[in-house]
N, C-alpha and C positions, 0 to 999 in steps of 0.2 A: 502811483509812481511808475515811471517809465523804465523798461528793461534796458540795462546798459549795453547789451549786445544787440547789434542790428540783425536780428534773427531771420528776417525775410531775405537777407543777402547771404546767409550762412548755410553751408551744406549740412546734410544730416549728421555726419560724423562729428561736427563741431557741436551741434545741438544736443545730440544723444550722449556723446562720450567726451566732449570738451577736447577733441583732438584737432590740432591745427597743423597744416602742412602747406606746401606750395600748391597742392591740388585745391585746398580750401581757398587759397588766395585766387586761383584761377576761376573757381566757382563764383566768388564774390565779384570778380571783374566781369564775368559773363552776365550776371544779373544786373550789374551797373550798366553795361552796354545795352542790355535789353531795355532797361529803363530809359536810356537816352534815345534809342530808336523807336520807342513807343510813345514819344512826345511827353515824357515825364510821368507816365502812369506808374502807380505803385505796384510792385510785383505781388502777385497772388492777392490782388485786391478784392476778389470775389469770395475768398475763403473765410469762413468763420472757424476759428480754431484757437487752441491753446498751443503754446510753444512745443510741448512734447508730442501732441497729436499731429501737428504740422510736420515735425521732423520724421515721425514714423511713416506718414503718408508719402513724404518725399522719398524716403529710403526705399519704400516698397514700389516706387515708380508710379504711384497713383496720380501725381500732379506734375505737369510740365508746363512751362510758360509757352504760350503760342508764339509763332514767329511774328515779330512786329512788322507793320506795313512798310516802314522805312528800311528794313533790313532786306534788301534785294539779293537775288542770287549773285549778281555781279559784285556786290559788296563783300 
């Protein structure tokens, strides 16, 4: 069964504490923009994880999405 929450697009506070805010909306927008400028790659596609492990690693700063090729400095 698929998780109803798109957790790869969700910030740690949503995943760990189910807290939603305008900041969590901004995070999701940023991940969506990353996806667009990386030619449709799935975010965090190389990570093997469970939802809680993923959230804890994001919260601690262990994982950041790399700058997509199409996201130039001018953009």
